[in-house]
Every structure is written in C-alpha cells, then in structure tokens.
C-alpha positions in Angstrom: 54.0 -19.8 57.0 56.9 -22.1 56.6 58.5 -22.4 53.3 57.5 -25.3 51.1 60.0 -28.1 50.8 61.0 -29.6 47.5 63.2 -32.4 48.7 60.7 -35.2 48.1 59.3 -33.8 44.9 62.5 -33.2 43.0 63.9 -29.7 42.3 66.1 -27.8 40.0 69.7 -28.4 40.7 70.7 -24.9 39.7 69.2 -21.5 39.2 70.4 -21.6 35.6 68.5 -24.8 35.0 65.3 -23.2 36.4 65.9 -20.1 34.2 66.3 -22.1 31.1 63.2 -24.2 31.9 61.1 -21.1 32.6 62.3 -19.3 29.4 61.6 -22.5 27.5 58.1 -22.5 28.8 57.6 -18.8 27.8 59.2 -19.1 24.4 56.7 -20.8 22.1 55.3 -20.6 18.6 53.7 -17.2 19.3 57.2 -15.7 19.7 58.1 -16.9 16.3 55.0 -16.4 14.2 53.0 -13.7 15.9 54.9 -11.2 18.0 57.3 -10.0 15.3 54.5 -9.4 12.9 52.3 -7.4 15.3 55.4 -5.4 16.3 56.1 -4.3 12.7 52.4 -3.7 11.9 51.7 -1.6 14.9 54.5 0.8 14.9 57.8 -1.0 15.4 59.8 0.6 18.2 56.7 2.5 19.4 54.8 -0.8 19.8 57.8 -2.3 21.7 57.7 0.6 24.2 53.9 0.0 24.8 54.5 -3.7 25.1 57.3 -3.2 27.7 54.9 -1.0 29.8 52.3 -3.8 29.6 54.9 -6.4 30.6 55.7 -4.2 33.6 52.1 -3.8 34.7 50.7 -7.3 33.8 53.4 -9.8 32.9 56.0 -9.2 35.7 53.5 -8.8 38.6 51.8 -12.1 37.6 55.1 -13.8 36.9 56.4 -13.0 40.3 53.0 -14.0 41.9 53.0 -17.4 40.2 56.7 -18.1 41.1 56.4 -17.0 44.7 53.1 -19.0 45.2 54.8 -22.1 43.9 58.0 -21.5 45.9 56.2 -20.8 49.2 53.5 -23.4 48.6 56.0 -26.1 47.5 53.3 -28.0 45.6 51.2 -28.1 42.4 49.1 -25.0 41.8 46.0 -26.3 43.6 48.1 -27.5 46.6 50.2 -24.4 46.8 47.2 -22.1 46.7 45.3 -24.2 49.3 48.3 -24.0 51.6 48.8 -20.2 51.2 45.1 -19.3 51.5 44.2 -21.5 54.4 43.9 -18.5 56.7 40.8 -17.5 54.6 39.0 -20.6 55.5 36.3 -22.0 53.2 36.7 -19.1 50.8 40.4 -19.8 50.4 39.8 -23.5 49.9 37.1 -22.9 47.3 39.1 -20.4 45.5 42.1 -22.7 45.4 40.2 -25.5 43.9 38.5 -23.3 41.3 41.9 -21.7 40.2 43.9 -24.9 40.4 41.5 -27.1 38.5 41.0 -24.5 35.8 44.8 -24.2 35.4 45.2 -27.9 35.1 42.4 -28.3 32.6 43.8 -25.3 30.6 47.2 -27.0 30.3 45.6 -30.3 29.4 43.4 -28.9 26.6 46.1 -26.5 25.3 48.7 -29.3 24.9 46.2 -31.4 22.9 45.9 -28.9 20.1 49.4 -27.4 20.5 50.9 -30.8 19.9 49.2 -31.1 16.5 50.8 -27.8 15.3 54.1 -28.7 16.9 53.9 -32.1 15.0 53.8 -30.1 11.8 57.0 -28.4 12.8 58.6 -31.9 13.3 57.4 -32.9 9.9 59.0 -29.8 8.2 62.2 -30.5 10.2 62.3 -34.0 8.9 61.4 -32.8 5.4 64.3 -30.2 5.4 66.7 -32.9 6.6 65.7 -35.1 3.7 64.1 -37.9 5.6 60.8 -37.6 3.7 62.2 -38.1 0.1 58.8 -38.6 -1.5 57.8 -34.9 -0.8 59.5 -31.9 -2.4 60.7 -29.4 0.2 59.6 -25.8 -0.7 56.6 -26.9 -2.7 53.8 -24.4 -2.0 51.2 -27.1 -1.6 53.1 -29.2 1.0 51.5 -27.5 4.1 48.0 -27.6 2.7 48.4 -31.3 1.9 49.9 -32.0 5.4 47.0 -30.1 7.2 44.5 -32.1 5.1 46.2 -35.5 5.7 44.8 -36.8 8.9 47.1 -39.8 9.0 50.4 -37.9 8.6 49.2 -35.2 11.1 48.4 -37.9 13.6 51.8 -39.6 13.2 53.6 -36.3 13.7 51.4 -35.4 16.7 52.2 -38.9 18.2 56.0 -38.4 17.7 55.9 -35.0 19.4 53.8 -36.3 22.3 56.2 -39.2 22.8 59.1 -36.7 22.9 57.3 -34.6 25.5 56.1 -37.6 27.7 59.6 -39.0 27.7 61.2 -35.9 29.1 58.5 -35.3 31.8 58.7 -39.0 32.9 62.4 -38.5 33.7 61.5 -35.9 36.3 62.5 -32.3 37.0 66.3 -32.6 37.2 67.1 -35.5 34.9 64.4 -34.6 32.4 63.2 -31.0 32.3 66.3 -29.3 33.6 68.8 -31.3 31.6 66.9 -30.8 28.3 66.3 -27.1 28.8 69.9 -26.4 29.9 70.9 -27.9 26.6 68.2 -26.7 24.2 67.7 -23.1 25.2 71.4 -22.0 25.0 71.4 -23.8 21.6 68.4 -21.9 20.6 70.1 -18.6 21.3 73.2 -19.8 19.4 71.1 -20.8 16.4 69.3 -17.4 16.4 72.6 -15.6 16.6 74.1 -17.6 13.8 71.0 -17.1 11.6 71.2 -13.3 12.3 74.8 -13.4 10.9 73.6 -15.3 7.9 70.9 -12.8 6.9 73.3 -10.0 7.6 75.5 -11.6 4.9 72.7 -12.6 2.4 70.6 -9.4 2.6 67.2 -8.2 3.9 68.5 -7.3 7.4 68.2 -3.5 6.9 64.5 -3.8 5.8 63.8 -6.2 8.6 65.3 -3.9 11.3 63.4 -1.0 9.9 60.1 -2.9 9.9 60.5 -4.1 13.5 62.2 -1.2 15.3 61.6 2.1 13.5 59.1 3.9 15.7 55.9 5.0 14.0 53.6 6.4 16.6 50.8 7.0 14.1 50.2 3.2 14.1 49.7 3.1 17.9 45.9 2.7 17.7 43.6 1.2 20.3 44.0 -2.1 18.6 47.8 -1.8 18.9 47.6 -1.2 22.7 45.2 -4.2 23.1 47.6 -6.4 21.1 50.5 -5.3 23.3 48.5 -6.0 26.4 47.2 -9.4 25.2 50.7 -10.6 24.1 52.2 -9.4 27.4 49.8 -11.7 29.1 49.9 -14.7 26.8 53.6 -14.9 26.0 54.9 -15.7 29.5 52.9 -18.9 30.1 50.7 -17.2 32.7 47.2 -18.3 33.9 47.8 -22.0 33.4 50.0 -22.8 36.5 53.2 -23.4 34.6 55.2 -20.8 36.5 53.6 -21.9 39.8 54.7 -25.5 39.1 58.3 -24.5 38.1 58.4 -22.2 41.1 57.6 -25.1 43.4 60.8 -26.8 42.3 63.0 -23.8 43.3 65.4 -24.3 46.2 65.6 -20.6 47.1 63.3 -17.6 46.8 65.9 -14.8 46.9 66.2 -14.6 43.1 62.6 -14.7 42.2 62.3 -11.0 41.4 65.5 -11.0 39.3 64.4 -14.2 37.6 61.0 -12.8 36.7 62.6 -9.8 35.0 65.2 -12.0 33.2 62.6 -14.5 31.9 60.4 -11.6 30.5 63.5 -10.0 28.9 64.8 -13.2 27.3 61.4 -14.1 26.0 61.2 -10.7 24.3 64.7 -11.0 23.0 64.0 -14.3 21.4 60.9 -13.0 19.7 62.7 -10.0 18.3 65.7 -12.0 17.1 63.4 -14.5 15.5 61.4 -11.7 13.8 64.6 -10.0 12.6 65.7 -13.3 10.9 62.3 -14.3 9.6 61.5 -11.0 8.0 65.0 -10.5 6.6 64.3 -13.8 4.7 60.8 -12.5 3.7 62.1 -9.2 2.4 64.9 -11.0 0.5 62.1 -12.7 -1.4 60.3 -9.4 -2.1 57.2 -10.6 -0.2 55.0 -8.8 2.3 55.3 -9.6 6.0 52.7 -12.0 7.3 52.0 -14.2 10.4 50.7 -17.5 11.5 51.2 -21.0 10.2 51.2 -19.8 6.6 54.3 -17.8 7.3 56.1 -20.7 9.0 55.1 -23.6 6.8 54.4 -22.1 3.4 56.2 -18.8 2.9 59.5 -19.6 4.5 60.1 -23.0 3.0 59.5 -21.5 -0.5 62.1 -18.8 0.2 64.7 -21.1 1.8 65.0 -23.2 -1.3 66.1 -20.2 -3.3 68.7 -19.0 -0.8 72.4 -19.8 -0.7 72.7 -22.9 1.6 68.9 -22.6 2.0 68.3 -26.3 2.7 70.8 -26.3 5.6 69.3 -23.0 6.9 65.8 -24.5 6.7 67.0 -27.5 8.7 68.5 -25.3 11.4 65.4 -23.0 11.5 62.9 -25.8 11.8 65.0 -27.4 14.5 64.7 -24.1 16.4 60.9 -24.1 15.9 60.7 -27.7 17.3 62.9 -26.7 20.3 60.6 -23.8 21.1 57.5 -25.9 20.8 59.0 -28.8 22.8 60.1 -26.7 25.8 56.6 -25.1 26.0 54.8 -28.4 25.7 57.0 -29.9 28.5 55.8 -27.2 30.9 52.2 -27.8 29.9 52.4 -31.5 30.6 54.3 -30.9 33.8 51.4 -28.8 35.2 49.0 -31.7 34.9 51.5 -34.3 36.0 52.5 -32.3 39.1 48.8 -32.1 40.1 48.3 -35.9 40.0 51.7 -36.6 41.7 51.0 -34.1 44.5 47.3 -34.4 45.0 46.6 -38.0 44.1 50.0 -39.4 44.9 50.5 -41.1 41.5 54.0 -42.2 40.7 55.5 -39.8 38.1 55.9 -42.4 35.4 52.2 -43.4 35.8 51.1 -39.7 35.7 53.2 -38.8 32.8 52.2 -41.9 30.8 48.6 -41.9 31.7 47.9 -38.2 31.4 50.1 -38.0 28.3 48.0 -40.8 26.7 44.8 -38.8 27.4 46.2 -35.7 25.9 47.5 -37.7 22.9 44.0 -39.1 22.4 42.3 -35.7 22.4 45.0 -34.3 20.1 44.5 -37.3 17.8 40.9 -36.2 17.4 42.1 -32.7 16.6 44.6 -34.1 14.0 41.8 -36.2 12.5 39.7 -33.1 11.9 36.9 -34.0 14.3 34.2 -31.3 14.3 33.1 -29.7 17.6 30.2 -27.9 15.9 28.9 -27.8 12.4 31.3 -25.0 11.5 34.1 -25.4 14.0 36.8 -28.1 14.2 37.7 -29.5 17.6 41.2 -28.0 17.2 39.8 -24.5 16.6 37.2 -24.9 19.3 39.7 -25.9 22.0 42.0 -23.1 21.0 39.1 -20.6 21.2 37.9 -21.9 24.6 41.4 -21.9 26.2 42.8 -18.7 24.7 39.8 -16.5 24.8 38.3 -17.6 28.2 40.3 -20.0 30.3 43.7 -18.4 30.3 42.6 -14.9 31.0 40.2 -16.1 33.7 43.0 -18.2 35.2 45.3 -15.2 35.2 42.6 -13.0 36.9 42.0 -15.6 39.6 45.7 -15.9 40.3 46.0 -12.2 40.6 43.1 -12.0 43.0 44.5 -14.9 45.1 48.0 -13.3 45.2 46.8 -9.9 46.0 43.9 -10.6 48.4 44.0 -14.1 49.7 47.7 -15.0 50.2 49.1 -13.6 53.4 51.5 -10.6 52.8 54.3 -12.5 54.6 54.2 -15.0 51.8 53.4 -12.8 48.9 56.1 -10.3 49.8 58.7 -12.8 50.9 60.8 -12.4 47.7 61.2 -8.7 48.3 62.8 -9.2 51.7 65.9 -10.5 50.0 66.5 -7.2 48.2 69.5 -5.3 49.5 67.8 -2.0 48.9 64.3 -0.9 48.2 62.6 -4.1 49.1 59.8 -2.5 51.0 59.2 0.1 48.2 59.2 -2.4 45.4 57.1 -4.8 47.5 54.5 -2.1 48.0 54.5 -1.3 44.2 54.0 -5.0 43.4 51.2 -5.3 45.9 49.4 -2.3 44.5 49.8 -3.6 40.9 48.7 -7.2 41.7 45.7 -6.0 43.7 44.3 -3.2 41.5 46.1 -2.7 38.2 46.9 -6.2 37.0 43.3 -7.6 37.6 41.8 -4.6 35.6 44.2 -5.1 32.7 43.7 -8.9 32.6 39.9 -8.3 32.6 40.4 -6.0 29.6 42.3 -8.8 27.9 39.4 -11.2 28.7 36.8 -8.7 27.3 38.9 -8.2 24.2 39.2 -11.9 23.6 35.5 -12.2 24.0 35.0 -9.7 21.2 33.3 -7.1 23.3 35.6 -4.3 21.9 35.0 -5.2 18.3 32.4 -2.5 17.6 34.7 0.1 19.2 37.7 -1.0 17.2 35.8 -1.2 13.9 37.6 0.8 11.2 41.1 0.4 12.8 43.8 -1.8 11.5 42.4 -5.4 11.5 43.9 -8.1 13.7 46.8 -9.9 12.2 46.4 -13.3 10.5 47.7 -15.1 13.6 44.4 -14.2 15.3 44.2 -13.8 19.1 45.8 -15.8 21.8 49.3 -17.3 22.1 48.9 -20.2 19.7 46.0 -19.2 17.4 45.6 -22.5 15.7 45.1 -22.5 12.0 41.7 -22.6 10.5 42.2 -25.3 8.0 40.5 -28.6 8.9 43.0 -31.4 9.4 40.9 -34.1 8.0 
C-alpha cells in the first residue's frame, strides 16, 4: 500500500505544530473539571497508577491506530479506512462507511452541545475582564441566571462557533497549526504561572495531598471503571479527530513517540489544572467538587476574595476558553475533512456550511429545546454521543485496525524504531486485536448502565457524570 499523500490537502508544516494541535484536541473541559476530581476521590496516586495502565492498554493502542490509519490513508476517516481495508472487499467497504459516518456524525453532534458550554466559558472570561459591567463577577447566582437565559447563551454559543469556524476556514497550516502552536504553549505557561501563584497564596499542600497521596482503599470497581472510561474519552478517540490530524502528517516515523507524548501532555495538563483549582478551593475551606458548578460557580466566588483575584480569574477563564476552543476546532475539522475529501467541497464552503448547521443545532440546545418530556436536547445529545456513539466508534476503529487493515500498513510506524520495532509492533497488534476491544466494550456497557447493580453501594459517580463533557443538567431556556 503506498503512503497517502497530503500535498493537495494541506499538511502540518512541522511535527511541533501537529503535536500542539493533537494535544489541543485531547485537552478539553473534562481535563479541567472532571479528571482532577475523580483522581482525588478515587485514591489520588493510586488512581493515577490505574489510569496510566488503562492509558497503556486502551488510549495508546487506539491513539496509534487512529494516527497511522490517517497517515497511511491520507484522507478523512471514511476515505482512509476505505483505502486501507480495500483488500477485504465488500466487508471492508461496508465497515469503512459504518465507522466513518458514525465518527463524522459524532463530531457534528458533540460540537453542537459542547459549543454551548464553551460559550459559557467565553461569557465568564468577558465578565472577568470587565466587559459585562451590568453583571457582578463572583455573584453566586450568575451561572444559574446565564444557564436560564436562552438569549445570552445563544449569543455566547454564536461567538464561540464563529471563532471555531474562522480557524478551520483558514486551513490546516494557516489556521489550525498556527493557532495551536500559539495557544497550547501559552496554556502551559498560564498553568505554570498559576501554580506559582497558589504556592504563594496557600492551599497547595492540601491540593497535592488530595490529588497525589496514594490511598489504595479507595480503588473500588467504580474507580477502575472511571480510570478506564477517562483513558478512552480524554484523548479524543472514537470520533475520527486523530485520524484526521494524522492524515495531515508528512512523515510516519514519529507516530509512536507522538502518541506517547500526546497522552503524557494531556495527563500533565489535567493534573496541573487540578492542582491549581483545588488549591483555590481549599483556600476557601470548601469541599472538592466537579462539573460546571465548580467552574462557573465555586471558583468565581473564591477568586473575588483572593489577592489579585480578578486578574487570576481573567487568566484562568482564558485558559478554559483556550482548552475548549482547541478541542472544538478538531471536532469541526473531522466533519469538514469528510466533505472536502469525499464530496470535493471547497474548504470555506464546508467550514461555513457545516459550521452553520452545527450552530443551528447548538442554538436549539442553548434555547432549552426538549428532546423528550424530561430531557433537554443538550442533555440528550450528550447522552447519545458519550454513552453510545463514541465507545462504539472506538470499538469499530480497534476492530478495523486489528483485523481489517493490512499488517504492512498497521505496523508501518514500528518499522522506524531503531530497536525493538518487531517486539513492540507485536505487542500493539495483540492489544488492538484482543485487549483494547474488550476494554472499550466494558466502557460501552458501563456507559449504558449495565454495571449499576453490581456497583451499587460503592462510592457514587462524581457530579461530572459520565463521558468527556457531561453537559450540565440545568435547562438553558
């Protein structure tokens, strides 16, 4: 199989640019408001060890699979899989269409409700800067009023979608790579600076103890499932984002190292963010929590009472917007790449047209449209995507990489290793064929609630609920 070309589709100009874009895709709201909390609640350092094992057995094999499929296929997820499974005839073609279309639909639906929550982050950033003078920053009722105000939520959602569409319209190099090469290093600088700030103002010792002190007594079955689930959800797997970004790579020799680096940086960001957030929480003598309430209610109340708190809030919510923006860009790019590659749409038409469709669906979420009598559209979409579509998508990609893609393509990244390529390639092939599909199936069954009776009586799931985003339950209308 000849290697896919990227010359006519655009490509990342540097490996650093690709790395920052991929890390930006992986780092999202879940890193900030969910992972730190479940780490502390389920045993700190003990949970981190289990999580790293899960990353090794699920996250890394799937990450490599998606990147190498994209690189060798040189196209969107459907086109790449169709090319690499053509030796399987009709089975390969059918599997490619099923996997590819599910990934594209997942990205489309996820961005619709993700953008609404990201729009709230934009609102709080503007509020912290002082650009919304009519609202008092730090007031405990601000978030409830925002979530209930359909007009304001819709405006913020619109602003965020315009930001995202604008970057994707500019293309891979001038848009995605340029922005992520700027934003992601800045995100690390902000986190490091805020770490220094909380070290000076207090709460750091308690935060470090909460997050890192091993407590193996808390490693329940629920803890293992949380670690396994987050290892899958955190790396933007199952929706074609890494396949799409992999298709813009110029070389495949660094795919293995890049996969490890992306997973490592994603974890570092989550732990740094958690250290900072819970240091602030412990300064205020509050109990750790998770989810939108932590981000948009607890922290603003605490910031206003801290030295230089308004400036710190501005920097912090800027960080949150950066994280959400880089993730949203990768979601839109999955769908845009499909229409550019499969339907030959010009990029600006695909980005504008698809972006408008996502905006319209997100607008319905922001307006509080109900999917059923008891479920908002926003909650319903989150439930469908997080509980079903993403795990099924990850399972299909694992099956395709392990059983349908030719070994010469699937193992191509390992041929560039100076030592141990055959050994590590064999380990990956075993994991992606047998271990990873089983573990992703466990994630799917857990998300479907089939383990609830078994887990009854253990520590309840954290407030952030399941999935990467876990949209809040308050109606937006």
